Structure formats: C-alpha cells, structure tokens
C-alpha positions in Angstrom: 26.3 -41.6 -13.1 28.3 -39.3 -15.4 31.7 -38.4 -13.9 32.3 -34.7 -13.4 35.3 -33.5 -15.3 37.5 -30.4 -14.8 36.3 -27.6 -17.0 39.7 -26.3 -18.5 38.1 -23.5 -20.4 36.5 -22.1 -17.2 39.8 -22.2 -15.4 41.5 -20.4 -18.2 38.8 -17.8 -18.2 39.1 -17.1 -14.4 42.9 -16.9 -14.7 42.6 -14.3 -17.6 40.1 -12.2 -15.6 42.3 -12.3 -12.5 45.3 -11.3 -14.6 43.4 -8.4 -16.2 42.3 -7.1 -12.7 45.9 -7.2 -11.4 47.1 -5.3 -14.5 44.4 -2.6 -14.0 45.3 -2.2 -10.3 49.0 -1.9 -11.2 48.2 0.5 -14.0 46.1 2.8 -11.8 48.3 2.9 -8.7 49.3 6.5 -7.9 52.8 7.8 -8.7 55.3 9.0 -6.0 54.4 12.6 -6.7 50.6 11.9 -6.3 51.2 10.0 -3.0 53.2 13.0 -1.7 50.4 15.5 -2.7 47.8 13.3 -0.9 49.9 13.2 2.3 50.2 17.0 2.2 46.5 17.5 1.7 45.8 15.1 4.6 48.1 17.1 7.0 46.4 20.3 5.9 43.0 18.9 6.8 44.2 17.7 10.2 45.5 21.2 11.0 42.2 22.8 9.8 40.2 20.4 12.1 42.4 21.4 15.1 41.8 25.1 14.5 38.1 24.5 14.2 38.0 22.7 17.5 40.0 25.5 19.2 37.6 28.1 17.8 34.6 26.1 19.1 36.1 26.0 22.6 36.8 29.8 22.6 33.6 31.1 21.1 29.9 30.9 22.1 28.8 28.6 19.2 25.5 26.6 19.1 24.9 24.4 22.1 22.7 21.4 21.6 20.8 20.6 24.8 19.1 17.4 25.8 16.2 16.4 28.1 18.6 16.1 31.1 19.2 19.8 30.9 15.6 20.7 31.5 14.7 19.3 34.9 12.2 21.5 36.7 14.1 23.8 39.1 13.0 23.8 42.8 15.0 26.8 44.1 16.6 30.0 42.9 20.0 28.4 42.4 18.5 25.8 40.1 16.6 28.5 38.3 19.9 30.3 37.6 21.6 27.1 36.5 18.7 26.2 34.2 18.8 29.7 32.7 22.4 29.4 31.9 21.6 26.2 30.0 18.5 27.2 28.0 18.4 31.0 28.4 15.0 32.8 28.3 13.0 29.5 27.9 13.9 28.7 31.5 11.0 31.0 32.5 8.4 28.5 31.4 9.8 25.7 33.6 10.5 28.0 36.5 7.0 29.5 36.6 5.1 26.3 35.8 3.1 24.5 38.5 3.2 21.3 36.5 5.9 18.7 36.1 5.3 15.9 33.6 1.6 16.2 34.4 -1.1 15.0 32.0 -4.3 16.9 31.1 -7.3 14.8 30.1 -10.0 16.1 27.6 -12.8 14.1 26.0 -15.6 14.2 23.5 -18.1 11.5 22.5 -15.5 9.7 20.3 -12.0 10.6 21.7 -10.2 10.5 25.0 -7.2 12.8 24.8 -4.3 13.3 27.2 -1.8 16.2 26.8 1.6 16.2 28.6 2.9 19.5 29.8 6.4 18.3 28.9 6.4 18.7 25.1 2.9 20.2 25.1 1.6 17.6 22.7 -0.8 14.6 22.9 0.6 11.7 25.0 -2.4 9.5 24.6 -5.3 9.1 22.1 -8.0 6.6 22.7 -10.9 5.8 20.3 -13.8 5.3 22.7 -16.0 3.3 20.3 -13.6 0.6 19.1 -11.6 -2.3 20.5 -9.0 -4.6 19.0 -9.2 -8.3 18.4 -8.5 -9.0 22.1 -11.3 -6.5 23.2 -8.6 -4.0 24.3 -9.5 -0.3 23.6 -7.9 1.1 20.5 -5.1 3.5 21.3 -3.4 5.4 18.4 -1.0 7.2 20.8 0.1 5.7 24.0 3.3 5.0 26.1 5.6 7.2 24.1 4.9 5.6 20.6 4.5 9.1 19.2 6.8 12.1 19.4 5.8 15.6 18.1 8.7 18.0 18.3 9.7 21.4 17.0 13.5 22.1 16.9 14.7 25.7 16.7 17.8 27.8 17.3 17.8 30.6 19.7 19.4 34.0 19.2 22.1 33.1 21.7 23.0 30.1 19.6 21.3 27.3 21.5 19.4 24.5 19.7 16.2 23.5 21.7 13.6 20.9 21.2 10.0 21.4 22.4 9.7 17.8 23.4 12.1 18.5 26.3 10.5 21.8 27.5 7.7 22.5 29.9 4.5 24.1 28.6 1.9 25.9 30.7 -1.7 24.6 30.0 -5.0 26.3 30.1 -8.4 24.8 29.3 -11.4 26.9 28.3 -14.8 26.4 26.6 -16.1 28.2 23.5 -19.7 27.1 23.1 -19.6 23.3 22.8 -15.9 23.3 21.9 -13.1 22.6 24.3 -9.9 24.6 23.8 -6.6 23.4 25.2 -3.7 25.9 25.1 -0.2 24.9 25.8 2.3 27.8 26.0 6.1 27.7 26.2 6.9 31.0 27.7 10.0 33.3 27.8 8.0 35.9 29.7 4.3 36.4 30.7 3.3 37.7 27.3 5.9 36.0 25.1 5.4 32.4 24.1 5.2 29.6 21.6 1.7 28.2 21.7 0.1 24.9 20.7 -3.7 25.5 20.5 -6.1 22.6 20.2 -9.9 22.8 19.5 -11.8 19.7 20.4 -15.3 19.7 18.9 -18.2 17.4 20.0 -18.5 14.0 18.4 -15.6 14.8 16.0 -12.4 12.9 15.2 -10.7 16.0 13.8 -8.9 18.3 16.2 -8.1 21.9 15.0 -4.4 22.5 15.8 -2.5 25.8 15.6 1.1 26.5 16.2 2.0 30.2 16.7 4.4 32.4 18.4 4.1 35.8 20.1 6.9 38.2 21.0 9.7 35.7 20.4 11.5 37.7 17.7 14.4 38.3 20.1 14.5 34.7 21.4 14.2 32.5 18.3 16.6 32.9 15.4 14.2 32.8 12.4 17.0 33.0 9.9 17.5 29.3 10.5 14.8 26.7 9.8 12.3 25.9 12.5 11.8 22.2 12.0 8.7 20.1 12.8 9.7 16.5 13.5 6.8 14.0 13.9 7.4 10.3 14.5 4.9 7.6 15.3 4.9 3.8 15.7 1.7 2.0 14.6 0.2 -0.3 17.2 -1.0 -3.8 16.1 -4.8 -4.1 16.3 -5.6 -7.2 14.2 -5.2 -10.9 15.0 -3.0 -11.3 11.8 -0.1 -8.8 12.2 1.2 -9.6 8.7 -2.2 -8.9 7.1 -2.6 -5.7 9.0 1.0 -4.6 8.2 0.2 -5.1 4.5 -2.4 -2.3 4.7 -0.4 -0.1 7.1 1.1 2.6 5.0 2.2 6.3 4.9 0.1 8.1 2.4 0.3 11.8 1.4 -1.2 14.3 -1.0 1.0 16.5 -3.0 0.2 18.9 -5.8 -3.3 17.4 -6.2 -2.1 13.8 -6.4 -2.2 11.1 -3.7 0.9 8.9 -3.3 2.4 6.5 -0.8 5.5 4.9 0.5 6.5 1.3 0.2 3.9 -1.3 1.4 6.3 -3.8 3.0 9.9 -2.6 3.1 11.6 0.6 4.4 11.2 3.7 2.2 11.8 7.4 2.3 11.0 10.3 0.0 11.4 14.1 -0.1 8.3 15.8 -1.4 7.2 19.3 -2.1 3.8 21.1 -1.6 2.3 18.4 0.7 -1.3 19.1 1.8 -1.7 16.2 4.2 0.1 13.2 5.6 -1.7 10.0 6.7 -0.1 7.5 9.1 -2.6 4.7 8.2 -2.8 1.7 10.5 -5.0 -0.4 8.3 -8.5 0.4 9.8 -7.3 3.5 11.8 -5.5 6.6 10.8 -3.6 9.6 12.2 -3.7 12.4 9.6 -1.9 15.7 9.7 -3.6 18.4 7.5 -2.2 21.8 6.7 -4.2 24.8 5.5 -1.2 25.8 3.4 1.0 23.0 1.8 4.2 22.2 3.5 6.9 23.5 1.2 9.3 20.5 1.5 8.8 17.4 3.5 11.1 14.4 4.2 9.0 11.3 5.0 10.2 7.9 6.1 8.5 4.5 6.6 10.2 1.7 8.5 8.9 -1.9 8.7 9.0 -3.2 12.3 7.8 -6.7 11.6 10.6 -9.1 10.8 9.5 -12.0 12.9 5.7 -12.2 13.6 6.3 -14.3 16.7 8.6 -11.7 18.2 7.6 -8.3 16.7 4.0 -8.4 17.8 3.4 -4.9 19.2 4.2 -2.5 16.4 3.8 -2.8 12.6 5.6 0.3 11.1 7.3 3.5 12.2 6.5 6.6 10.3 8.3 9.9 10.5 7.9 13.4 9.0 10.4 16.3 9.0 9.5 19.7 7.5 10.3 23.4 8.1 7.4 25.5 9.5 6.4 28.5 7.4 6.9 31.9 9.0 4.7 35.0 8.9 7.3 37.6 9.0 9.4 36.7 12.0 6.5 34.9 13.8 5.3 31.3 13.6 1.7 30.9 12.5 0.6 27.5 11.1 -3.0 26.3 11.0 -3.2 22.6 11.0 -5.6 19.8 11.8 -5.1 16.4 13.4 -7.4 13.5 12.6 -7.5 10.5 14.9 -10.1 8.0 13.8 -11.3 5.1 11.7 -10.0 4.7 8.1 -13.6 4.8 6.9 -14.4 6.5 3.6 -17.9 7.6 4.8 -16.3 9.5 7.7 -13.3 10.8 5.8 -15.5 12.2 3.0 -17.0 14.6 5.5 -13.7 16.5 5.7 -12.1 18.5 2.9 -8.9 17.7 1.0 -10.0 14.2 -0.3 -8.8 12.5 2.8 -10.7 9.3 1.7 -8.0 9.0 -1.0 -5.7 7.7 1.7 -7.6 4.4 1.5 -6.2 2.1 -1.2 -9.3 1.6 -3.4 -7.0 0.7 -6.3 -5.5 2.8 -9.0 -7.3 4.1 -12.1 -10.4 2.3 -13.2 -10.2 -0.1 -10.3 -10.6 2.8 -7.8 -13.5 4.3 -9.7 -15.3 1.0 -9.7 -14.9 0.7 -6.0 -15.8 4.4 -5.2 -18.8 4.7 -7.5 -20.2 1.2 -7.6 -19.1 -1.3 -5.0 -18.9 1.0 -1.9 -22.4 2.6 -2.5 -23.9 -0.9 -3.4 -22.5 -2.5 -0.3 -23.5 0.4 1.9 -27.0 0.2 0.6 -27.3 -3.5 1.1 -25.7 -3.6 4.6 -28.1 -0.8 5.8 -30.9 -3.4 6.0 -29.1 -6.8 5.7 -26.6 -8.6 8.0 -23.1 -8.0 6.6 -22.5 -11.6 5.6 -25.8 -11.7 3.8 -25.0 -8.4 2.2 -21.8 -9.8 0.7 -23.8 -12.8 -0.7 -26.5 -10.6 -2.2 -23.8 -8.2 -3.7 -22.0 -11.2 -5.2 -25.2 -12.5 -6.8 -25.9 -9.0 -8.3 -22.4 -8.7 -9.7 -22.4 -12.2 -11.1 -25.8 -11.8 -12.8 -24.7 -8.5 -14.2 -21.5 -10.1 -15.6 -23.3 -13.3 -16.8 -23.3 -12.1 -20.4 -19.5 -12.3 -20.3 -19.7 -15.9 -19.2 -22.2 -16.6 -22.0 -19.9 -15.0 -24.6 -17.0 -17.1 -23.4 -18.9 -20.4 -23.4 -20.4 -19.6 -26.9 -16.9 -19.1 -28.3 -15.8 -22.4 -26.8 -18.9 -24.2 -28.3 -18.1 -22.8 -31.8 -14.5 -24.0 -31.6 -15.8 -27.4 -30.5 -18.1 -27.6 -33.5 -15.3 -26.6 -35.8 -12.8 -29.0 -34.3 -13.2 -31.8 -36.9 -12.7 -29.3 -39.8 -9.7 -27.7 -38.0 -8.2 -31.2 -37.4 -8.7 -31.9 -41.2 -6.9 -28.7 -42.1 -3.9 -29.5 -39.9 -3.7 -33.1 -41.4 -4.0 -31.8 -44.9 -1.2 -29.2 -44.5 0.9 -31.1 -41.9 4.0 -30.5 -44.0 3.2 -26.8 -44.4 2.6 -25.2 -40.9 2.2 -21.7 -42.3 -0.5 -22.7 -44.7 -2.3 -24.7 -42.0 -2.3 -21.6 -39.8 -3.6 -19.4 -42.7 -6.5 -21.8 -43.4 -7.3 -22.2 -39.7 -7.6 -18.4 -39.3 -9.7 -18.1 -42.5 -12.1 -20.8 -41.3 -12.4 -19.3 -37.8 -13.0 -15.8 -39.3 -15.8 -17.0 -41.6 -17.5 -19.0 -38.8 -17.2 -16.1 -36.3 -15.3 -18.4 -33.9 -12.0 -16.6 -33.3 -10.3 -17.6 -30.1 -10.1 -13.9 -29.2 -13.9 -13.9 -28.9 -13.4 -15.9 -25.7 -10.4 -13.9 -24.4 -11.9 -10.4 -24.8 -14.9 -11.1 -22.5 -12.5 -12.5 -19.9 -10.5 -9.2 -20.0 -13.7 -7.3 -19.2 -14.0 -9.2 -15.9 -10.4 -8.3 -14.8 -11.2 -4.7 -13.5 -14.2 -6.0 -11.5 -12.1 -8.9 -10.1 -9.2 -6.6 -9.0 -11.5 -3.9 -7.7 -13.2 -6.4 -5.4 -9.8 -7.7 -4.3 -9.0 -4.2 -3.1 -12.5 -3.5 -1.7 -12.8 -6.2 1.0 -9.5 -5.7 2.8 -10.3 -1.9 3.1 -14.0 -2.1 3.9 -14.2 -0.7 7.4 -17.8 -1.6 7.7 -16.8 -5.3 7.8 -14.6 -4.9 10.8 -15.6 -7.2 13.7 -18.9 -8.2 12.0 -19.8 -11.8 12.6 -21.2 -14.3 10.1 -21.7 -18.0 10.7 -18.5 -19.3 12.2 -16.4 -16.1 11.3 -16.0 -13.8 14.2 -14.7 -10.9 12.0 -15.4 -10.6 8.3 -12.4 -8.2 8.0 -10.0 -10.8 9.3 -9.5 -14.6 8.8 -12.0 -17.1 10.2 -10.7 -20.0 12.4 -12.1 -23.5 12.7 -9.0 -25.1 14.0 -5.8 -24.0 15.7 -2.6 -25.7 14.7 0.1 -26.6 17.3 2.8 -25.3 14.9 3.2 -22.7 12.2 3.3 -23.6 8.5 5.3 -21.1 6.4 3.0 -19.0 4.2 -0.1 -20.8 5.6 -0.1 -19.9 9.3 -0.9 -21.6 12.6 -4.7 -22.0 12.0 -7.2 -23.4 9.5 -9.8 -21.1 7.9 -12.9 -22.7 6.4 -14.0 -20.1 3.9 -10.7 -20.4 1.8 -11.2 -24.2 1.8 -14.8 -23.8 0.5 -13.6 -21.2 -2.1 -10.8 -23.6 -3.2 -13.3 -26.5 -3.7 -15.6 -24.3 -5.7 -12.8 -23.0 -7.9 -11.6 -26.6 -8.5 -15.0 -27.8 -9.8 -15.6 -24.6 -11.9 -12.2 -25.0 -13.5 -12.9 -28.7 -14.0 -16.0 -27.8 -16.0 -14.5 -25.0 -18.1 -11.1 -26.8 -18.7 -12.9 -29.9 -20.0 -14.7 -27.7 -22.5 -11.6 -25.9 -23.5 -9.7 -29.1 -24.2 -12.5 -30.3 -26.5 -12.7 -26.9 -28.3 -9.1 -25.7 -28.6 -6.8 -28.1 -30.3 -3.1 -27.8 -30.0 -1.6 -25.0 -32.3 1.6 -25.7 -34.1 4.6 -24.0 -32.4 2.4 -22.9 -29.4 2.6 -24.2 -25.8 0.3 -27.1 -25.0 -2.5 -25.1 -23.3 -4.5 -28.2 -22.5 -1.6 -29.6 -20.5 -1.1 -26.2 -18.7 -4.8 -26.0 -17.8 -4.6 -29.5 -16.3 -2.0 -28.2 -13.9 -4.0 -25.0 -13.2 -7.0 -27.1 -12.1 -4.9 -28.1 -9.0 -2.6 -25.1 -8.8 -5.3 -22.4 -8.4 -7.2 -24.1 -5.5 -3.9 -24.7 -3.7 -2.9 -21.1 -4.0 -6.3 -20.1 -2.7 -5.8 -22.4 0.3 -2.3 -21.0 1.1 -2.5 -17.3 0.5 -6.1 -16.7 1.6 -5.8 -18.5 4.9 -4.8 -15.2 6.5 -6.9 -12.9 4.3 -10.3 -11.3 5.2 -12.9 -14.0 5.5 -15.3 -11.6 3.7 -13.1 -11.9 0.6 -13.0 -15.7 0.8 -16.8 -15.7 1.2 -17.1 -13.7 -1.9 -14.9 -16.0 -4.0 -16.8 -19.1 -2.7 -20.3 -17.7 -3.6 -18.9 -16.2 -6.8 -17.6 -19.6 -8.1 -20.8 -21.4 -7.0 -22.8 -18.9 -9.0 -20.4 -19.3 -12.0 -20.9 -23.1 -11.9 -24.7 -22.6 -11.8 -24.7 -20.1 -14.7 -22.4 -22.4 -16.7 -24.7 -25.3 -16.3 -27.8 -23.3 -17.2 -26.1 -21.9 -20.4 -24.8 -25.4 -21.3 -28.1 -27.3 -20.7 -30.8 -24.8 -21.4 -29.6 -21.9 -23.5 -27.0 -23.1 -26.1 -27.8 -25.9 -28.5 -24.8 -27.4 -30.3 -26.8 -28.4 -33.4 -28.2 -24.8 -33.8 -24.7 -23.4 -33.3 -23.4 -25.8 -36.0 -26.2 -24.8 -38.4 -25.5 -21.1 -37.8 -21.8 -21.6 -38.5 -22.6 -23.2 -41.8 -24.7 -20.1 -42.7 -21.9 -17.8 -41.7 -19.4 -19.7 -43.7 -21.6 -19.5 -46.8 -21.8 -15.7 -46.6 -19.0 -13.6 -48.2 -17.0 -12.0 -45.5 -14.9 -9.0 -46.2 -11.5 -9.1 -44.6 -10.6 -6.3 -42.2 -7.4 -4.3 -42.7 -5.8 -6.0 -39.8 -6.7 -9.5 -41.1 -5.4 -8.6 -44.6 -2.2 -7.3 -43.1 -1.7 -10.5 -41.1 -2.4 -12.6 -44.1 0.1 -10.7 -46.2 2.7 -11.0 -43.5 2.2 -14.8 -43.3 2.4 -15.2 -47.1 5.6 -13.2 -47.2 7.1 -15.2 -44.4 6.1 -18.4 -46.3 7.8 -17.2 -49.5 11.0 -16.4 -47.6 10.9 -19.8 -46.0 10.6 -21.5 -49.4 13.4 -19.4 -50.8 15.7 -20.4 -47.9 14.9 -24.1 -48.5 15.7 -23.8 -52.2 19.0 -22.1 -51.4 19.9 -24.9 -49.0 19.2 -27.6 -51.6 21.6 -25.8 -54.0 
C-alpha cells in the first residue's frame, strides 16, 4: 500500500489563506473615532426605545387581544368587562344564545358543520368517499383548518374573527340552504359570513360583507384574510400522496404552483383562485374579483413516514380584502370535493388546471387524448381492462415508430462490414474515417439519427402517461386482479422491515413490468450491438447498453413499488406488446436481403448533399487540415 505523505504545498496554501484573512480583519477594524460614534448611536437608540415604551404606557395605542379575552359573559359585570376589552363587538357575545356550538347542514354530497365561534366551517365530510382504511373522507376536522379575518377597530384594538362569537340563522331559498353567521356590534350592524349550499354540489357560494360598521372598523388599515389548512392523509402511501399534494393558484390567466416536496412561499398579484390540493381531493377558494396581492405558503409535514402519518402538508394564504367604499363586500366560492377533471370542468375559471396533467404538449396530450379515451373505455369496461385496451390502442398507433427504429438498426447491421472496412482502411486517419462513414450512411439512407428521431416522438406520449395515471381520479379504489386500488400500489407480501426507497411491502405489477422491460431491452440491445459499431472518440455505447439491461428493470422495481399499480400495469402490458411488435417486424415484415439490395440501389443513385451535410463536411475537412499543419510544425 502506498504510504501517505504530507502535502507541503497544501499546508503552505492554508497558511497563506489564513494570513490573508488575518490581514483583512486587521485592515478593516474600526478606528477609535468610529467606535466612539457607534457607542453614541447605540445610546441614542436606547433612549428612543425608552421614550417609545413610555408613550405606549400613557396613550391608548392598539391592543392585540387573544381568545382568552372573549369568553362568553354570564352576567352584567362580565358584559362590562368584556366590553372594556373588545369594545362594540362584545354585543355579539353578550346577546348570543350559542357558546362554541356547531350547526350542521348537508346536501347529497357534503356534511358541513359551522362553529359559532369564528363563524366558519369546523368540519367538512365528503359523503361518497372513504380512505384506504374505509374511514370517511374529512377535508376539515378537529381544528386542521383556520379561517380568520383580522382587522383594527376605530378605538385601536386588533381583533380576530376566529376568537369572536357569531350569531347563526338558517333559511331556505327554493332547494338551496342559506347559512348566515353575523358578528354584531348592534342589532342592525354586523360583519356577515353568508353561505349558500346547493343540492348535490361540492361548491358553496360564500360572501363576506359588512353593514353599518364604518364607525367600528378602521378601514384605513388593511383587513386581512388569513386561511390555513393542514392536509389529512387519505392514501396508504403517505409519501406517494404527499408527492401530489400541492398548493396551486391561478394568477393573470396562468396556473402556477408551490414546491412539490419542500417548504415554499410566494407573494403573487391578481390571484383568481387558490387550490389546497390533497392529491385526489381539493379545497379551492375562488374569488369573483382577483385578490390584489396574496402571500401563500406551503410547508411539508412529512419528515419521517413512520411518525408523521396524519398530515401531509400545511398550506396558508394571507391577503387583504377589497373594500367597497368603507364596507366589506367580497363574493367568493368554496369548493370541497374530488380532484376530478370531469367535475371541476363544470365550474368556471379553469379549476381543472389545478390537476398536474403535465406542462405544454404533455398536458395537451392528456387533456385532449388520454383522458377522453380512458373515460370512453371505462364507461363500458372494467377499469383494469380499460387500461389494457388503452395500452393496446396506444402501442398499435405508435407501432410505426418502432418499425422505423428497427429498420434503421437493420440498415446499420447490413452496412456493418463496409463500415468496419472503412475504419480499418483509415485507422491512422480518424477524421477521414468519420467522413467516409457519414458519406456511406448518407448514400444508403442509414443515418443513426433515423433511429433516434422516432424515439423522440415517443417521449411526449411516455411522459404524458406518466402524469396521467397518478392523477386519474377514476382509478381511485378500483380493483383489478390482486390490486385493491389501481391508484395506489398493489401488495402481494408484507415485509417485517422497511427497505429504504423500496418500502415495507412487495408489489407484483412492478416486478412483472421489470421482467418485461428486461426481455425487451435484451432483444433491442442485441440488435443495437450488431448494427452500431464503436465510433472513434465516442463512449462505448454497447457496453453502456449492457449495463442498462439490468439497471432499468432494477429502477422499475425500486421506484415503482410505491407508485400507482395502474401505471405499473400499463408499463407491463406496453412492454409485452413492444416485444410482440418487434418479433413480428423482425420475422414477418423486414427481410435482411431485401434491405441489402435496396441499400445497394440507394448507393448507386447520385445523392445531393444538403446544406447541413456540406457544412459539416467542410468543417471536418478544415479540422483535418489544421491537424496536419500542427503535426508538420511539431516535426520541425
């Protein structure tokens, strides 16, 4: 073993750096005059702080109150004490017959509970859905959501609606149920939350308005809406669900989102709606008029999956409410329901864009091809069968791409003896060998790019499907063979321990997909090795492909073990079909002798060089001349 020696140069370097730092610190230290000025400034600041505190004690400045200040009074003395704390808004608590009571309202799809303290929804249950443990889906429950308006009163108090008591009334308007929550300063002066619950609808009309509070609320200061919500876990894989739990918003016609995994915050302008998406379920706040400026925050709550198993993320929104003169008047909507594109399309404002279909062309492929295709197939076929049929249709439609790829490989295979001869003839002149190789491939119509370009055509389809399956609400809790839920992973064996990245279970569909990928790559890689000889100065692609034969299936096993089983089923069927198409093309469509004869005909024809080919040839010739000149100069 080689003995480690002391690196003298490194030690000298560290000593020099340390010396330079000491010199800079000495050079930049303040002078005696500067130190004296700093001390004087510090004393002046201390005196100013003392005066500010004294003024605060002697004047009626803003008082920030808390929930402890708002206990419901039971006698006149307590009413007077409460009024001294919160002023005119004590009227609402004093005259209310409710104390932390909850009011329940339902339609065909929602069970809603409103709390008189805070006036907002304290519980939202989706009646038609359950989670992976067959527990009903709650989007709001047990204090995971806080909806608060903070404002300053004219007598310099800062109040929060979450701490104040509202007076409720429930009325009917046709088939609609109207819940009114009023925070009163007098019988006809109030801040009102008005909710309209329509039959069989996930969208609740929500209005915030004030009446007669011009002398109670100081409208010269912002009236801030603060909305925070923690997202409950609903899927058996919290990491998978958390990957698709995200705050999305629409601003100035564009839909954007916060970070997928880490913490994130932004300040945006002209926001039309905000979506707290919990993978397959969403809470969306929609405004008739865009919020002028919004601060939004997303915090990841899953650090350890074994411990952090209740919530996935915490979302928060803070914005100033718009005023109509000196009154509050904001028309909003609240959506509590499935993240289903078919349902969200029924509402305005492109709410379905909150679903991550993929950006650009990938999203278009999903929205205009795969979603309609799958919806049509699943309308009369079981969902697992619909995935198989859709896969067959897609693979047959893309079979021409596979044909073009294999044809290019066959042409290169036929040309291999001539290409080997060129490399042998010009083994001492690599540039000339490369020129002759390109010329032969061009004449024969066997450019390696002919095989690459068809592969690129498949990429948008591949990525679009990768985004389609994890967001397909229709697959949620749909069974197929041994898979209990096509939107989540299938389980054929539970492990008594957790394997990093893999998990604590064994899924069969990823195993089948990995086996199919292995055999498909074995077939195509063998053909590539025969058709694509090693290029001078280029990486050994044959060697790299040998590694990929094993690397790709292993990656499939590891990363797809916790992905949607519907996606793994697609890859399994897709690769089986690819193997079948490849065997048909190889054995029944393409004939090596005919390809060889056709290449000879193409070689005999005069072929005009394109501008690009001529430019490349000129560049290579110029490079060769420069190389020869350099070699001559070295000999001298």
